[in-house]
Every structure is written in C-alpha cells, then in structure tokens.
PDB file with one MODEL, atoms N, CA, C and O in Angstrom:
MODEL        1
ATOM      1  N   MET A   1      34.943 -17.717  89.476  1.00  0.00           N
ATOM      2  CA  MET A   1      35.900 -18.160  88.378  1.00  0.00           C
ATOM      3  C   MET A   1      36.761 -19.261  88.837  1.00  0.00           C
ATOM      4  O   MET A   1      37.086 -20.111  88.008  1.00  0.00           O
ATOM      5  N   LYS A   2      37.179 -19.357  90.066  1.00  0.00           N
ATOM      6  CA  LYS A   2      38.273 -20.354  90.425  1.00  0.00           C
ATOM      7  C   LYS A   2      37.474 -21.635  90.550  1.00  0.00           C
ATOM      8  O   LYS A   2      38.036 -22.682  90.230  1.00  0.00           O
ATOM      9  N   LYS A   3      36.162 -21.665  91.001  1.00  0.00           N
ATOM     10  CA  LYS A   3      35.276 -22.840  90.990  1.00  0.00           C
ATOM     11  C   LYS A   3      35.219 -23.474  89.596  1.00  0.00           C
ATOM     12  O   LYS A   3      35.462 -24.661  89.380  1.00  0.00           O
ATOM     13  N   PHE A   4      34.855 -22.521  88.623  1.00  0.00           N
ATOM     14  CA  PHE A   4      34.803 -22.858  87.275  1.00  0.00           C
ATOM     15  C   PHE A   4      35.941 -23.509  86.770  1.00  0.00           C
ATOM     16  O   PHE A   4      35.799 -24.566  86.156  1.00  0.00           O
ATOM     17  N   LEU A   5      37.029 -23.027  86.944  1.00  0.00           N
ATOM     18  CA  LEU A   5      38.353 -23.583  86.396  1.00  0.00           C
ATOM     19  C   LEU A   5      38.577 -24.634  87.248  1.00  0.00           C
ATOM     20  O   LEU A   5      39.282 -25.464  86.675  1.00  0.00           O
ATOM     21  N   LEU A   6      38.271 -24.987  88.433  1.00  0.00           N
ATOM     22  CA  LEU A   6      38.534 -26.167  89.152  1.00  0.00           C
ATOM     23  C   LEU A   6      37.790 -27.338  88.582  1.00  0.00           C
ATOM     24  O   LEU A   6      38.271 -28.470  88.525  1.00  0.00           O
ATOM     25  N   VAL A   7      36.475 -26.976  88.123  1.00  0.00           N
ATOM     26  CA  VAL A   7      35.736 -28.083  87.574  1.00  0.00           C
ATOM     27  C   VAL A   7      36.330 -28.439  86.226  1.00  0.00           C
ATOM     28  O   VAL A   7      36.499 -29.621  85.925  1.00  0.00           O
ATOM     29  N   ALA A   8      36.651 -27.451  85.407  1.00  0.00           N
ATOM     30  CA  ALA A   8      37.444 -27.849  84.295  1.00  0.00           C
ATOM     31  C   ALA A   8      38.618 -28.688  84.165  1.00  0.00           C
ATOM     32  O   ALA A   8      38.903 -29.456  83.245  1.00  0.00           O
ATOM     33  N   VAL A   9      39.302 -28.404  85.306  1.00  0.00           N
ATOM     34  CA  VAL A   9      40.555 -28.994  85.530  1.00  0.00           C
ATOM     35  C   VAL A   9      40.313 -30.596  86.167  1.00  0.00           C
ATOM     36  O   VAL A   9      41.006 -31.583  85.919  1.00  0.00           O
ATOM     37  N   GLY A  10      39.357 -30.534  86.876  1.00  0.00           N
ATOM     38  CA  GLY A  10      38.692 -31.937  87.182  1.00  0.00           C
ATOM     39  C   GLY A  10      38.391 -32.630  86.139  1.00  0.00           C
ATOM     40  O   GLY A  10      38.794 -33.791  86.073  1.00  0.00           O
ATOM     41  N   PHE A  11      37.722 -32.148  85.239  1.00  0.00           N
ATOM     42  CA  PHE A  11      37.054 -32.794  83.930  1.00  0.00           C
ATOM     43  C   PHE A  11      38.343 -33.226  83.161  1.00  0.00           C
ATOM     44  O   PHE A  11      38.446 -34.341  82.650  1.00  0.00           O
ATOM     45  N   ALA A  12      39.373 -32.218  83.109  1.00  0.00           N
ATOM     46  CA  ALA A  12      40.791 -32.683  82.221  1.00  0.00           C
ATOM     47  C   ALA A  12      41.160 -33.944  82.793  1.00  0.00           C
ATOM     48  O   ALA A  12      41.293 -34.911  82.043  1.00  0.00           O
ATOM     49  N   ALA A  13      41.332 -34.051  83.968  1.00  0.00           N
ATOM     50  CA  ALA A  13      42.038 -35.213  84.765  1.00  0.00           C
ATOM     51  C   ALA A  13      41.250 -36.443  84.612  1.00  0.00           C
ATOM     52  O   ALA A  13      41.811 -37.538  84.650  1.00  0.00           O
ATOM     53  N   LEU A  14      39.795 -36.312  84.415  1.00  0.00           N
ATOM     54  CA  LEU A  14      39.131 -37.559  84.127  1.00  0.00           C
ATOM     55  C   LEU A  14      39.325 -37.839  82.620  1.00  0.00           C
ATOM     56  O   LEU A  14      39.437 -39.021  82.295  1.00  0.00           O
ATOM     57  N   ALA A  15      39.371 -36.982  81.757  1.00  0.00           N
ATOM     58  CA  ALA A  15      39.601 -37.277  80.413  1.00  0.00           C
ATOM     59  C   ALA A  15      40.985 -37.834  80.398  1.00  0.00           C
ATOM     60  O   ALA A  15      41.198 -38.903  79.826  1.00  0.00           O
ATOM     61  N   GLY A  16      41.917 -37.188  80.978  1.00  0.00           N
ATOM     62  CA  GLY A  16      43.391 -37.808  80.808  1.00  0.00           C
ATOM     63  C   GLY A  16      43.553 -39.228  81.330  1.00  0.00           C
ATOM     64  O   GLY A  16      44.561 -39.885  81.071  1.00  0.00           O
ATOM     65  N   SER A  17      42.428 -39.750  82.158  1.00  0.00           N
ATOM     66  CA  SER A  17      42.634 -40.799  82.701  1.00  0.00           C
ATOM     67  C   SER A  17      42.076 -42.019  82.036  1.00  0.00           C
ATOM     68  O   SER A  17      42.095 -43.158  82.502  1.00  0.00           O
ATOM     69  N   ALA A  18      41.526 -41.597  80.767  1.00  0.00           N
ATOM     70  CA  ALA A  18      40.932 -42.765  79.701  1.00  0.00           C
ATOM     71  C   ALA A  18      42.019 -43.638  79.469  1.00  0.00           C
ATOM     72  O   ALA A  18      43.146 -43.168  79.310  1.00  0.00           O
ATOM     73  N   CYS A  19      41.789 -44.981  79.426  1.00  0.00           N
ATOM     74  CA  CYS A  19      42.592 -45.869  79.200  1.00  0.00           C
ATOM     75  C   CYS A  19      42.921 -46.468  77.868  1.00  0.00           C
ATOM     76  O   CYS A  19      44.003 -46.967  77.558  1.00  0.00           O
ATOM     77  N   SER A  20      41.735 -46.344  77.033  1.00  0.00           N
ATOM     78  CA  SER A  20      41.930 -46.879  75.606  1.00  0.00           C
ATOM     79  C   SER A  20      42.621 -45.883  74.780  1.00  0.00           C
ATOM     80  O   SER A  20      42.637 -44.680  75.038  1.00  0.00           O
ATOM     81  N   LYS A  21      43.228 -46.473  73.709  1.00  0.00           N
ATOM     82  CA  LYS A  21      44.041 -45.759  72.714  1.00  0.00           C
ATOM     83  C   LYS A  21      43.509 -45.706  71.450  1.00  0.00           C
ATOM     84  O   LYS A  21      44.099 -46.052  70.428  1.00  0.00           O
ATOM     85  N   ALA A  22      42.245 -45.214  71.529  1.00  0.00           N
ATOM     86  CA  ALA A  22      41.462 -45.167  70.059  1.00  0.00           C
ATOM     87  C   ALA A  22      42.620 -44.399  69.177  1.00  0.00           C
ATOM     88  O   ALA A  22      43.385 -43.589  69.700  1.00  0.00           O
ATOM     89  N   PRO A  23      42.663 -44.735  67.810  1.00  0.00           N
ATOM     90  CA  PRO A  23      43.722 -44.176  66.917  1.00  0.00           C
ATOM     91  C   PRO A  23      43.187 -42.707  66.582  1.00  0.00           C
ATOM     92  O   PRO A  23      43.989 -41.838  66.240  1.00  0.00           O
ATOM     93  N   GLU A  24      41.871 -42.453  66.681  1.00  0.00           N
ATOM     94  CA  GLU A  24      41.594 -40.837  66.332  1.00  0.00           C
ATOM     95  C   GLU A  24      41.535 -40.102  67.376  1.00  0.00           C
ATOM     96  O   GLU A  24      41.266 -38.910  67.228  1.00  0.00           O
ATOM     97  N   CYS A  25      41.757 -40.599  68.590  1.00  0.00           N
ATOM     98  CA  CYS A  25      41.891 -39.867  69.885  1.00  0.00           C
ATOM     99  C   CYS A  25      43.119 -40.248  70.659  1.00  0.00           C
ATOM    100  O   CYS A  25      43.017 -41.031  71.604  1.00  0.00           O
ATOM    101  N   THR A  26      44.264 -39.741  70.314  1.00  0.00           N
ATOM    102  CA  THR A  26      45.486 -40.073  71.047  1.00  0.00           C
ATOM    103  C   THR A  26      45.781 -39.056  72.096  1.00  0.00           C
ATOM    104  O   THR A  26      45.118 -38.019  72.099  1.00  0.00           O
ATOM    105  N   SER A  27      46.704 -39.250  72.977  1.00  0.00           N
ATOM    106  CA  SER A  27      47.032 -38.544  74.078  1.00  0.00           C
ATOM    107  C   SER A  27      47.509 -36.951  73.419  1.00  0.00           C
ATOM    108  O   SER A  27      47.380 -35.954  74.130  1.00  0.00           O
ATOM    109  N   GLU A  28      47.916 -36.874  72.379  1.00  0.00           N
ATOM    110  CA  GLU A  28      48.384 -35.688  71.691  1.00  0.00           C
ATOM    111  C   GLU A  28      46.988 -35.074  71.296  1.00  0.00           C
ATOM    112  O   GLU A  28      46.932 -33.850  71.414  1.00  0.00           O
ATOM    113  N   VAL A  29      46.003 -35.623  70.908  1.00  0.00           N
ATOM    114  CA  VAL A  29      44.765 -35.020  70.548  1.00  0.00           C
ATOM    115  C   VAL A  29      43.947 -34.405  71.822  1.00  0.00           C
ATOM    116  O   VAL A  29      43.363 -33.322  71.829  1.00  0.00           O
ATOM    117  N   LEU A  30      44.036 -35.339  72.895  1.00  0.00           N
ATOM    118  CA  LEU A  30      43.615 -34.958  74.161  1.00  0.00           C
ATOM    119  C   LEU A  30      44.267 -33.756  74.744  1.00  0.00           C
ATOM    120  O   LEU A  30      43.580 -32.917  75.328  1.00  0.00           O
ATOM    121  N   THR A  31      45.558 -33.624  74.620  1.00  0.00           N
ATOM    122  CA  THR A  31      46.268 -32.509  75.192  1.00  0.00           C
ATOM    123  C   THR A  31      45.753 -31.116  74.322  1.00  0.00           C
ATOM    124  O   THR A  31      45.500 -30.051  74.885  1.00  0.00           O
ATOM    125  N   GLN A  32      45.660 -31.312  72.984  1.00  0.00           N
ATOM    126  CA  GLN A  32      45.263 -30.269  72.201  1.00  0.00           C
ATOM    127  C   GLN A  32      43.807 -29.898  72.905  1.00  0.00           C
ATOM    128  O   GLN A  32      43.674 -28.900  73.614  1.00  0.00           O
ATOM    129  N   LYS A  33      42.885 -30.697  72.659  1.00  0.00           N
ATOM    130  CA  LYS A  33      41.701 -30.299  73.325  1.00  0.00           C
ATOM    131  C   LYS A  33      41.447 -29.806  74.553  1.00  0.00           C
ATOM    132  O   LYS A  33      40.504 -29.064  74.830  1.00  0.00           O
ATOM    133  N   ALA A  34      42.359 -30.249  75.372  1.00  0.00           N
ATOM    134  CA  ALA A  34      42.406 -29.695  76.936  1.00  0.00           C
ATOM    135  C   ALA A  34      42.848 -28.144  76.725  1.00  0.00           C
ATOM    136  O   ALA A  34      42.266 -27.214  77.281  1.00  0.00           O
ATOM    137  N   GLN A  35      43.902 -27.996  75.890  1.00  0.00           N
ATOM    138  CA  GLN A  35      44.459 -26.432  75.786  1.00  0.00           C
ATOM    139  C   GLN A  35      43.349 -25.795  75.075  1.00  0.00           C
ATOM    140  O   GLN A  35      43.080 -24.667  75.488  1.00  0.00           O
ATOM    141  N   GLU A  36      42.643 -26.237  74.112  1.00  0.00           N
ATOM    142  CA  GLU A  36      41.516 -25.516  73.277  1.00  0.00           C
ATOM    143  C   GLU A  36      40.395 -25.209  74.433  1.00  0.00           C
ATOM    144  O   GLU A  36      39.829 -24.116  74.422  1.00  0.00           O
ATOM    145  N   LEU A  37      40.075 -26.208  75.452  1.00  0.00           N
ATOM    146  CA  LEU A  37      39.022 -26.011  76.366  1.00  0.00           C
ATOM    147  C   LEU A  37      39.482 -24.782  77.165  1.00  0.00           C
ATOM    148  O   LEU A  37      38.758 -23.787  77.185  1.00  0.00           O
ATOM    149  N   THR A  38      40.533 -24.802  77.757  1.00  0.00           N
ATOM    150  CA  THR A  38      41.133 -23.804  78.559  1.00  0.00           C
ATOM    151  C   THR A  38      41.163 -22.514  78.050  1.00  0.00           C
ATOM    152  O   THR A  38      40.927 -21.526  78.746  1.00  0.00           O
ATOM    153  N   THR A  39      41.456 -22.473  76.806  1.00  0.00           N
ATOM    154  CA  THR A  39      41.601 -21.133  76.148  1.00  0.00           C
ATOM    155  C   THR A  39      40.022 -20.652  75.856  1.00  0.00           C
ATOM    156  O   THR A  39      39.725 -19.461  75.951  1.00  0.00           O
ATOM    157  N   ALA A  40      39.192 -21.506  75.553  1.00  0.00           N
ATOM    158  CA  ALA A  40      37.872 -21.107  75.324  1.00  0.00           C
ATOM    159  C   ALA A  40      37.129 -20.597  76.774  1.00  0.00           C
ATOM    160  O   ALA A  40      36.372 -19.630  76.855  1.00  0.00           O
ATOM    161  N   LEU A  41      37.522 -21.467  77.868  1.00  0.00           N
ATOM    162  CA  LEU A  41      37.051 -21.034  79.154  1.00  0.00           C
ATOM    163  C   LEU A  41      37.437 -19.566  79.486  1.00  0.00           C
ATOM    164  O   LEU A  41      36.635 -18.714  79.869  1.00  0.00           O
ATOM    165  N   GLN A  42      38.729 -19.384  79.298  1.00  0.00           N
ATOM    166  CA  GLN A  42      39.290 -18.158  79.803  1.00  0.00           C
ATOM    167  C   GLN A  42      38.617 -17.004  78.892  1.00  0.00           C
ATOM    168  O   GLN A  42      38.171 -15.989  79.428  1.00  0.00           O
ATOM    169  N   ALA A  43      38.565 -17.179  77.642  1.00  0.00           N
ATOM    170  CA  ALA A  43      37.851 -16.050  76.740  1.00  0.00           C
ATOM    171  C   ALA A  43      36.394 -16.084  77.088  1.00  0.00           C
ATOM    172  O   ALA A  43      35.779 -15.026  76.951  1.00  0.00           O
ATOM    173  N   ALA A  44      35.833 -17.001  77.461  1.00  0.00           N
ATOM    174  CA  ALA A  44      34.239 -16.703  77.765  1.00  0.00           C
ATOM    175  C   ALA A  44      34.108 -16.012  78.969  1.00  0.00           C
ATOM    176  O   ALA A  44      33.184 -15.211  79.111  1.00  0.00           O
ATOM    177  N   ILE A  45      35.068 -16.261  80.016  1.00  0.00           N
ATOM    178  CA  ILE A  45      34.723 -15.628  81.320  1.00  0.00           C
ATOM    179  C   ILE A  45      35.433 -14.310  81.223  1.00  0.00           C
ATOM    180  O   ILE A  45      34.998 -13.498  82.040  1.00  0.00           O
ATOM    181  N   THR A  46      36.379 -13.872  80.477  1.00  0.00           N
ATOM    182  CA  THR A  46      36.661 -12.687  80.191  1.00  0.00           C
ATOM    183  C   THR A  46      35.829 -11.736  79.597  1.00  0.00           C
ATOM    184  O   THR A  46      35.595 -10.591  79.984  1.00  0.00           O
ATOM    185  N   LYS A  47      35.363 -12.391  78.517  1.00  0.00           N
ATOM    186  CA  LYS A  47      34.199 -11.557  77.842  1.00  0.00           C
ATOM    187  C   LYS A  47      32.973 -11.402  78.675  1.00  0.00           C
ATOM    188  O   LYS A  47      32.460 -10.283  78.645  1.00  0.00           O
ATOM    189  N   ASP A  48      32.405 -12.317  79.416  1.00  0.00           N
ATOM    190  CA  ASP A  48      31.076 -12.232  80.088  1.00  0.00           C
ATOM    191  C   ASP A  48      31.395 -12.940  81.495  1.00  0.00           C
ATOM    192  O   ASP A  48      31.084 -14.124  81.624  1.00  0.00           O
ATOM    193  N   PRO A  49      32.023 -12.233  82.580  1.00  0.00           N
ATOM    194  CA  PRO A  49      32.189 -12.779  83.697  1.00  0.00           C
ATOM    195  C   PRO A  49      30.879 -13.238  84.369  1.00  0.00           C
ATOM    196  O   PRO A  49      30.973 -14.113  85.230  1.00  0.00           O
ATOM    197  N   ALA A  50      29.745 -12.768  84.081  1.00  0.00           N
ATOM    198  CA  ALA A  50      28.501 -13.257  84.748  1.00  0.00           C
ATOM    199  C   ALA A  50      27.993 -14.623  84.113  1.00  0.00           C
ATOM    200  O   ALA A  50      27.077 -15.209  84.691  1.00  0.00           O
ATOM    201  N   LYS A  51      28.440 -15.065  83.163  1.00  0.00           N
ATOM    202  CA  LYS A  51      28.133 -16.272  82.471  1.00  0.00           C
ATOM    203  C   LYS A  51      28.891 -17.451  83.306  1.00  0.00           C
ATOM    204  O   LYS A  51      28.451 -18.597  83.208  1.00  0.00           O
ATOM    205  N   ALA A  52      29.896 -17.211  84.033  1.00  0.00           N
ATOM    206  CA  ALA A  52      30.668 -18.196  84.684  1.00  0.00           C
ATOM    207  C   ALA A  52      29.894 -19.275  85.413  1.00  0.00           C
ATOM    208  O   ALA A  52      30.312 -20.431  85.482  1.00  0.00           O
ATOM    209  N   ALA A  53      28.633 -18.827  86.014  1.00  0.00           N
ATOM    210  CA  ALA A  53      27.884 -19.910  86.746  1.00  0.00           C
ATOM    211  C   ALA A  53      27.213 -20.801  85.587  1.00  0.00           C
ATOM    212  O   ALA A  53      27.146 -22.014  85.789  1.00  0.00           O
ATOM    213  N   GLU A  54      26.750 -20.312  84.475  1.00  0.00           N
ATOM    214  CA  GLU A  54      25.941 -20.901  83.520  1.00  0.00           C
ATOM    215  C   GLU A  54      26.943 -21.986  82.770  1.00  0.00           C
ATOM    216  O   GLU A  54      26.504 -23.052  82.340  1.00  0.00           O
ATOM    217  N   LEU A  55      28.339 -21.602  82.657  1.00  0.00           N
ATOM    218  CA  LEU A  55      29.296 -22.219  82.063  1.00  0.00           C
ATOM    219  C   LEU A  55      29.557 -23.356  83.092  1.00  0.00           C
ATOM    220  O   LEU A  55      29.394 -24.492  82.647  1.00  0.00           O
ATOM    221  N   THR A  56      29.888 -23.256  84.238  1.00  0.00           N
ATOM    222  CA  THR A  56      30.054 -24.061  85.204  1.00  0.00           C
ATOM    223  C   THR A  56      29.023 -25.296  85.151  1.00  0.00           C
ATOM    224  O   THR A  56      29.387 -26.465  85.028  1.00  0.00           O
ATOM    225  N   THR A  57      27.674 -24.871  85.260  1.00  0.00           N
ATOM    226  CA  THR A  57      26.600 -25.847  85.087  1.00  0.00           C
ATOM    227  C   THR A  57      26.623 -26.764  83.835  1.00  0.00           C
ATOM    228  O   THR A  57      26.275 -27.944  83.874  1.00  0.00           O
ATOM    229  N   LYS A  58      27.116 -26.048  82.586  1.00  0.00           N
ATOM    230  CA  LYS A  58      27.193 -26.982  81.465  1.00  0.00           C
ATOM    231  C   LYS A  58      28.254 -27.884  81.593  1.00  0.00           C
ATOM    232  O   LYS A  58      28.079 -29.058  81.264  1.00  0.00           O
ATOM    233  N   VAL A  59      29.435 -27.461  82.067  1.00  0.00           N
ATOM    234  CA  VAL A  59      30.633 -28.316  82.290  1.00  0.00           C
ATOM    235  C   VAL A  59      30.348 -29.502  83.234  1.00  0.00           C
ATOM    236  O   VAL A  59      30.748 -30.642  83.000  1.00  0.00           O
ATOM    237  N   GLN A  60      29.619 -29.148  84.328  1.00  0.00           N
ATOM    238  CA  GLN A  60      29.372 -30.213  85.050  1.00  0.00           C
ATOM    239  C   GLN A  60      28.321 -31.189  84.523  1.00  0.00           C
ATOM    240  O   GLN A  60      28.326 -32.363  84.892  1.00  0.00           O
ATOM    241  N   GLU A  61      27.511 -30.757  83.751  1.00  0.00           N
ATOM    242  CA  GLU A  61      26.399 -31.805  83.062  1.00  0.00           C
ATOM    243  C   GLU A  61      27.185 -32.455  82.133  1.00  0.00           C
ATOM    244  O   GLU A  61      26.923 -33.654  82.045  1.00  0.00           O
ATOM    245  N   ILE A  62      27.979 -32.092  81.482  1.00  0.00           N
ATOM    246  CA  ILE A  62      28.779 -32.820  80.339  1.00  0.00           C
ATOM    247  C   ILE A  62      29.676 -33.818  81.205  1.00  0.00           C
ATOM    248  O   ILE A  62      29.777 -35.003  80.889  1.00  0.00           O
ATOM    249  N   GLY A  63      30.230 -33.349  82.159  1.00  0.00           N
ATOM    250  CA  GLY A  63      31.316 -34.179  82.920  1.00  0.00           C
ATOM    251  C   GLY A  63      30.436 -35.284  83.675  1.00  0.00           C
ATOM    252  O   GLY A  63      31.000 -36.353  83.903  1.00  0.00           O
ATOM    253  N   THR A  64      29.133 -35.131  84.077  1.00  0.00           N
ATOM    254  CA  THR A  64      28.434 -36.148  84.648  1.00  0.00           C
ATOM    255  C   THR A  64      28.043 -37.072  83.505  1.00  0.00           C
ATOM    256  O   THR A  64      27.975 -38.280  83.735  1.00  0.00           O
ATOM    257  N   LYS A  65      27.818 -36.667  82.467  1.00  0.00           N
ATOM    258  CA  LYS A  65      27.310 -37.576  81.319  1.00  0.00           C
ATOM    259  C   LYS A  65      28.586 -38.608  80.814  1.00  0.00           C
ATOM    260  O   LYS A  65      28.362 -39.725  80.346  1.00  0.00           O
ATOM    261  N   TYR A  66      29.807 -38.104  80.970  1.00  0.00           N
ATOM    262  CA  TYR A  66      30.832 -39.016  80.631  1.00  0.00           C
ATOM    263  C   TYR A  66      31.748 -39.489  81.908  1.00  0.00           C
ATOM    264  O   TYR A  66      32.905 -39.891  81.783  1.00  0.00           O
ATOM    265  N   GLN A  67      31.116 -39.390  83.039  1.00  0.00           N
ATOM    266  CA  GLN A  67      31.755 -39.689  84.405  1.00  0.00           C
ATOM    267  C   GLN A  67      32.390 -41.176  84.336  1.00  0.00           C
ATOM    268  O   GLN A  67      33.551 -41.427  84.661  1.00  0.00           O
ATOM    269  N   GLY A  68      31.517 -42.059  83.896  1.00  0.00           N
ATOM    270  CA  GLY A  68      31.969 -43.530  83.889  1.00  0.00           C
ATOM    271  C   GLY A  68      32.653 -43.945  82.685  1.00  0.00           C
ATOM    272  O   GLY A  68      32.879 -45.146  82.537  1.00  0.00           O
ATOM    273  N   SER A  69      33.033 -43.065  81.757  1.00  0.00           N
ATOM    274  CA  SER A  69      33.816 -43.471  80.461  1.00  0.00           C
ATOM    275  C   SER A  69      35.127 -43.574  80.833  1.00  0.00           C
ATOM    276  O   SER A  69      35.658 -42.844  81.670  1.00  0.00           O
ATOM    277  N   THR A  70      35.768 -44.630  80.120  1.00  0.00           N
ATOM    278  CA  THR A  70      37.203 -44.844  80.117  1.00  0.00           C
ATOM    279  C   THR A  70      37.926 -44.962  78.919  1.00  0.00           C
ATOM    280  O   THR A  70      39.052 -45.457  78.884  1.00  0.00           O
ATOM    281  N   THR A  71      37.359 -44.550  77.977  1.00  0.00           N
ATOM    282  CA  THR A  71      37.918 -44.562  76.670  1.00  0.00           C
ATOM    283  C   THR A  71      38.487 -43.125  76.105  1.00  0.00           C
ATOM    284  O   THR A  71      37.962 -42.080  76.489  1.00  0.00           O
ATOM    285  N   SER A  72      39.550 -43.121  75.203  1.00  0.00           N
ATOM    286  CA  SER A  72      39.921 -41.965  74.806  1.00  0.00           C
ATOM    287  C   SER A  72      38.932 -41.107  73.861  1.00  0.00           C
ATOM    288  O   SER A  72      38.843 -39.881  73.807  1.00  0.00           O
ATOM    289  N   ALA A  73      38.226 -42.058  73.145  1.00  0.00           N
ATOM    290  CA  ALA A  73      37.356 -41.666  72.164  1.00  0.00           C
ATOM    291  C   ALA A  73      36.170 -40.864  73.021  1.00  0.00           C
ATOM    292  O   ALA A  73      35.808 -39.768  72.592  1.00  0.00           O
ATOM    293  N   ASP A  74      35.625 -41.352  74.109  1.00  0.00           N
ATOM    294  CA  ASP A  74      34.676 -40.803  74.896  1.00  0.00           C
ATOM    295  C   ASP A  74      35.306 -39.568  75.402  1.00  0.00           C
ATOM    296  O   ASP A  74      34.594 -38.566  75.342  1.00  0.00           O
ATOM    297  N   ALA A  75      36.580 -39.421  75.923  1.00  0.00           N
ATOM    298  CA  ALA A  75      37.161 -37.946  76.407  1.00  0.00           C
ATOM    299  C   ALA A  75      37.107 -37.164  75.216  1.00  0.00           C
ATOM    300  O   ALA A  75      36.653 -36.035  75.401  1.00  0.00           O
ATOM    301  N   CYS A  76      37.433 -37.434  74.074  1.00  0.00           N
ATOM    302  CA  CYS A  76      37.446 -36.584  72.854  1.00  0.00           C
ATOM    303  C   CYS A  76      36.068 -35.886  72.877  1.00  0.00           C
ATOM    304  O   CYS A  76      35.906 -34.666  72.872  1.00  0.00           O
ATOM    305  N   LYS A  77      35.007 -36.908  72.904  1.00  0.00           N
ATOM    306  CA  LYS A  77      33.605 -36.415  72.649  1.00  0.00           C
ATOM    307  C   LYS A  77      33.383 -35.495  73.764  1.00  0.00           C
ATOM    308  O   LYS A  77      32.855 -34.401  73.563  1.00  0.00           O
ATOM    309  N   ALA A  78      33.692 -35.806  74.727  1.00  0.00           N
ATOM    310  CA  ALA A  78      33.365 -34.830  75.998  1.00  0.00           C
ATOM    311  C   ALA A  78      34.082 -33.480  75.753  1.00  0.00           C
ATOM    312  O   ALA A  78      33.446 -32.431  75.861  1.00  0.00           O
ATOM    313  N   TYR A  79      35.312 -33.486  75.447  1.00  0.00           N
ATOM    314  CA  TYR A  79      35.994 -32.143  75.318  1.00  0.00           C
ATOM    315  C   TYR A  79      35.206 -31.459  74.105  1.00  0.00           C
ATOM    316  O   TYR A  79      34.900 -30.268  74.161  1.00  0.00           O
ATOM    317  N   ASP A  80      34.919 -32.196  73.100  1.00  0.00           N
ATOM    318  CA  ASP A  80      34.280 -31.592  71.847  1.00  0.00           C
ATOM    319  C   ASP A  80      32.794 -31.043  72.288  1.00  0.00           C
ATOM    320  O   ASP A  80      32.387 -30.018  71.741  1.00  0.00           O
ATOM    321  N   GLU A  81      32.101 -31.608  73.120  1.00  0.00           N
ATOM    322  CA  GLU A  81      30.911 -31.088  73.504  1.00  0.00           C
ATOM    323  C   GLU A  81      31.207 -29.893  74.545  1.00  0.00           C
ATOM    324  O   GLU A  81      30.556 -28.850  74.479  1.00  0.00           O
ATOM    325  N   LEU A  82      32.131 -30.072  75.428  1.00  0.00           N
ATOM    326  CA  LEU A  82      32.362 -28.946  76.297  1.00  0.00           C
ATOM    327  C   LEU A  82      32.754 -27.700  75.446  1.00  0.00           C
ATOM    328  O   LEU A  82      32.172 -26.650  75.720  1.00  0.00           O
ATOM    329  N   ILE A  83      33.751 -27.702  74.365  1.00  0.00           N
ATOM    330  CA  ILE A  83      34.178 -26.562  73.751  1.00  0.00           C
ATOM    331  C   ILE A  83      33.130 -26.064  72.970  1.00  0.00           C
ATOM    332  O   ILE A  83      32.953 -24.851  72.851  1.00  0.00           O
ATOM    333  N   THR A  84      32.341 -26.993  72.365  1.00  0.00           N
ATOM    334  CA  THR A  84      30.911 -26.420  71.691  1.00  0.00           C
ATOM    335  C   THR A  84      30.255 -25.624  72.625  1.00  0.00           C
ATOM    336  O   THR A  84      30.100 -24.428  72.378  1.00  0.00           O
ATOM    337  N   ALA A  85      29.779 -26.197  73.839  1.00  0.00           N
ATOM    338  CA  ALA A  85      29.105 -25.578  74.841  1.00  0.00           C
ATOM    339  C   ALA A  85      29.593 -24.163  75.240  1.00  0.00           C
ATOM    340  O   ALA A  85      28.823 -23.204  75.274  1.00  0.00           O
ATOM    341  N   ILE A  86      30.781 -24.088  75.512  1.00  0.00           N
ATOM    342  CA  ILE A  86      31.483 -22.797  75.934  1.00  0.00           C
ATOM    343  C   ILE A  86      31.367 -21.954  74.731  1.00  0.00           C
ATOM    344  O   ILE A  86      30.751 -20.898  74.872  1.00  0.00           O
ATOM    345  N   LYS A  87      31.890 -22.259  73.484  1.00  0.00           N
ATOM    346  CA  LYS A  87      31.977 -21.400  72.295  1.00  0.00           C
ATOM    347  C   LYS A  87      30.545 -20.894  71.809  1.00  0.00           C
ATOM    348  O   LYS A  87      30.385 -19.828  71.214  1.00  0.00           O
ATOM    349  N   GLY A  88      29.418 -21.876  72.166  1.00  0.00           N
ATOM    350  CA  GLY A  88      28.072 -21.522  71.606  1.00  0.00           C
ATOM    351  C   GLY A  88      27.460 -20.502  72.307  1.00  0.00           C
ATOM    352  O   GLY A  88      26.348 -20.099  71.966  1.00  0.00           O
TER     353      GLY A  88
ENDMDL
END
C-alpha cells in the first residue's frame, strides 16, 4: 500500500509541475483532482486491499502515458483517467 501511495504522490508532483495555465485546468482544479484521486485511492484500497497491485499498475501506465507532458490540461486529463481507472 505504501508503494501504491508513493506512486500516486509522485504522479501528483508530476502533474503539479505542469507549467501551462490552461483556463479550464487551473491550479485550484488540479488541487481538487489530486484530493479526489487520494480519496478514491484510499477508498479502493480499504474496500479491497488485494487490488492495490492492480491499481498501482494502472497508475504507472497512466503516469507513463503523460510523463513528458508539461501542460495543465494534460495533467487534468491524467488525473481524470486515474480517477476513472480507480473508481471503475
């Protein structure tokens, strides 16, 4: 579980480093999405601890997909994909 949360925190740092200020994805929106992601991760792991490895893989795949991205819009898309993958 610690590894999973570290991956998520690392991803949040990557998304937070996005330098573009797209109007639809402000720093406030990124903060809200990060909080929603954290809540979803905690709920998913609490509900089914055996899924932690599977969720970690999903987080890593999406993180890799957006690894070179430097825009807030891409960061928001990545958060949305992560949240959907975790809740789905």
